[in-house]
C-alpha positions in Angstrom: -0.1 0.4 -0.1 1.5 3.3 -1.3 2.3 6.0 1.7 -0.3 8.7 1.9 0.8 11.8 4.4 -2.9 12.8 4.5 -3.9 9.2 6.3 -1.1 10.1 8.4 -1.8 13.1 9.1 -5.6 12.1 9.5 -4.7 9.3 12.1 -2.6 11.1 14.6 -5.2 13.7 14.7 -7.6 11.2 15.7 -5.1 9.4 18.2 -4.6 13.2 19.6 -7.9 14.0 20.4 -9.7 14.8 23.7 -13.0 13.1 24.0 -15.0 16.9 23.6 -13.7 16.9 20.2 -13.9 13.1 19.0 -17.6 13.3 21.0 -17.8 17.1 18.4 -16.4 15.1 15.6 -19.2 12.3 15.6 -21.4 15.0 15.6 -21.0 16.5 12.7 -20.2 13.9 10.9 -24.2 12.6 12.0 -25.3 16.5 10.7 -23.1 16.5 7.6 -25.3 12.2 6.6 -28.7 13.3 7.7 -28.2 17.3 5.5 -27.1 14.7 2.3 -29.6 12.5 2.4 -32.6 15.3 3.3 -31.1 17.3 0.5 -31.7 14.0 -1.9 -35.0 13.7 -0.4 -35.8 16.3 -1.5 -34.8 15.9 -5.1 -37.8 13.3 -5.6 -35.5 10.9 -7.6 -35.4 7.3 -7.0 -32.3 6.5 -8.7 -30.1 8.6 -5.3 -32.6 6.1 -2.6 -29.3 3.5 -2.5 -27.1 7.3 -1.4 -29.9 8.1 1.2 -29.9 4.4 2.6 -26.3 4.6 2.7 -25.5 8.4 4.1 -28.9 7.1 6.5 -27.1 4.1 8.1 -24.1 6.2 8.7 -26.1 8.6 10.6 -27.9 5.5 13.0 -24.5 4.0 13.0 -22.6 6.6 14.4 -26.1 7.2 16.9 -26.3 3.5 18.3 -21.8 3.9 18.8 -22.7 6.9 20.9 -26.0 5.1 22.9 -23.4 2.1 24.0 -20.7 5.0 25.2 -23.5 5.9 27.8 -22.5 5.7 31.0 -25.9 5.0 32.7 -24.4 6.1 36.7 -25.1 9.9 34.9 -28.6 10.8 35.5 -28.1 12.5 32.1 -27.0 9.9 30.3 -30.7 7.6 30.4 -32.3 11.3 28.8 -29.8 11.3 25.9 -30.3 7.9 25.2 -34.3 8.6 24.7 -33.2 10.9 23.0 -30.8 9.4 20.6 -33.4 6.9 20.5 -35.7 9.6 19.1 -33.3 10.7 16.2 -32.6 6.8 15.4 -36.7 6.8 15.6 -36.8 10.3 13.1 -34.1 8.8 10.8 -36.0 5.5 9.6 -39.4 7.6 10.0 -38.0 9.8 7.1 -36.7 6.6 5.4 -39.6 4.9 5.0 -42.2 7.5 4.0 -38.9 8.9 2.0 -39.9 12.2 3.7 -37.4 14.7 4.6 -39.1 16.5 7.3 -38.1 14.4 10.5 -34.6 15.2 9.1 -35.5 18.3 9.1 -36.7 18.7 13.0 -33.4 16.9 14.5 -30.6 18.2 12.3 -30.8 21.5 14.4 -31.5 19.6 17.2 -27.6 17.6 16.9 -26.6 20.8 16.3 -27.8 22.2 19.5 -27.1 18.8 21.2 -23.2 19.3 20.0 -22.9 23.1 20.6 -23.6 22.1 24.5 -21.3 19.8 24.4 -18.5 21.9 22.8 -19.2 23.9 25.6 -19.1 21.4 28.3 -15.8 20.5 26.8 -14.1 24.1 26.1 -15.6 24.7 30.5 -14.0 21.3 31.7 -10.9 21.7 30.2 -10.4 25.5 31.8 -11.6 24.1 35.1 -8.5 21.5 34.4 -6.1 24.1 33.2 -7.0 26.3 36.6 -6.6 23.7 39.1 -3.5 22.6 37.2 -1.7 26.0 37.3 -2.9 26.4 41.2 -1.0 22.7 42.0 
C-alpha cells in the first residue's frame, strides 16, 4: 500500500483528540449525513435512494455507537439515551416514508446538542487547566 501523508495526518489527529473533540466530530458527521440525505430526498429522484439509505445508515450507526458509550451511573445518560432513540426513530421514519421532514426536525436538535457538548468540553478543559496551574 502506498504511503499517504494525509492518511497518516488524519490518523494522528484522531489519536490526539480529546473526548470532546471526538464527540464533536461524530456530531459533525451525523449532521453531514442527515443534511445530505435531506437534500437528496427533496430532489424526489428514485436513483438517489441507495445513497440516501447509505447516509442514513451511517448516521444511525454513529448514534448507536454514542448510545453504547453512555455511562448510566449519571442521570443525564438516560435522557441522552431517549434522545438518541428519538433521533434514530426519526431517521427510520424519514427513510420509510421518503420524507425529509423528520430530518429537518432533528438536524437542529443534534446541532444544539453538539454546541452544548463543545461548550462543556471547553469549560472542563479550562477548569482543569486552572486547577493544574494552581497546583
